[in-house]
C-alpha positions, 0 to 999 in steps of 0.5 A: 542520488539522494535517499532516506531510510525509514526503519520499521520502528520509526514509523508512526503507530496507531491503535484504534478500538471499536468502542469509545471515541472511535466507535463511529469510525472503527467497526467490529465486535467490542473486542476488535482492534485496528492497528496501523503503522504509517510511513507517511502522513498529511496534516494530522492524518496518520503519523510518519514522514511528510508525503513523498512525491504523489504519495500521501499515505502508506499504511500497513494495517492489521484488522483483529477481531470479527467485523473489525475495519472501517465503517462506511465513510466518504472520500473525494479526490484521492486514489486509494490502493489496497494490497491484501497480504493475509486474511480476507478483506470485504470491501463495499463502496457506493459504486455498487461493489461488494468485493472480497479480496484475499492474499495477493488481491489488490484494488484501486479505488478512485474516489474522484468527485466523491465516493464512500467505502467500508473496509471490513474483516468478517473472518476470524483470521487477522487481516493484514493490508497495505493501503497507499493513497495518491493525489490524483492527476486530475480533480473531480473525475468520476469514481471508479473501482478496479481489482486484480491479483498478484500471483506470487508463484507465477511471478517468482524472482522478477519485478512485476508491475501491479499498478500503472499505465502499461497493458495488463495492470490496473490503470491509474490517473497519476504519474505513479507505478506500483511493483512487487518482487517476491523472491525465494532465491539469491539474485540482483534485480534492477528497477528503472524509474521513468526518469531521475526526476521520479522517486522510488519508495522501497518497502520490505513486506517480509524477508530482507534485501540490500538496496543500493548501500543499505540493508533493509529488514522486514518492514524497513523502507527506503526512498530514493531519487535523483537516480536512473536505476534502483538495485535490489539484492536478495539473499533468499526469501523476500517480499518487496513493494516498490512505489514510483512517483513523480516528485 
């Protein structure tokens, strides 16, 4: 097994204002601020490690201030997933979707041959979102948008698939899967990737876990590959996102 650890303080960091040079991209009241901590990057976009497998972006973002977010902008040939952790996200796209997502809600927006979207916080409470960008399995597919909800209470203390190919989760045109573990008790949980040729990225949203031989605290993360299972041990409360990807 091979691995890397990315501590919370080692991630890339960006702070963007809705005024000045970034005002055409960053929306919101003049006092709005968007902050981003990035685990991965590609080229000059975001900071952090180079992409992991099919993952190109993993950003934890805070939208502070009325109307803060991203003005409508174009994407193509990326699959973008958003997982709302706190607050209310207003998502608008050129497929005709205007959607409001609250804590536990998540979406998969496949830009494919071309699509635009805007991401906005139009409430007073700060909005906390995790965005993951994947390379698509096929280029220039028709754009699509799907959303679902993670019920933490109903899924307590078990690994739950959110994005992937089995029934009951949001499908994705790529060899990746996203799962989540919301725990409130001590326990051991085993995640089994499709093969040892798949990597698993473990990100601790809140709380702490022991992953294999490493202790991970809030916003710490770990990538593992060359193994047929990933073992997570929780002492009490923990909220963990696992992203499996072909390498």
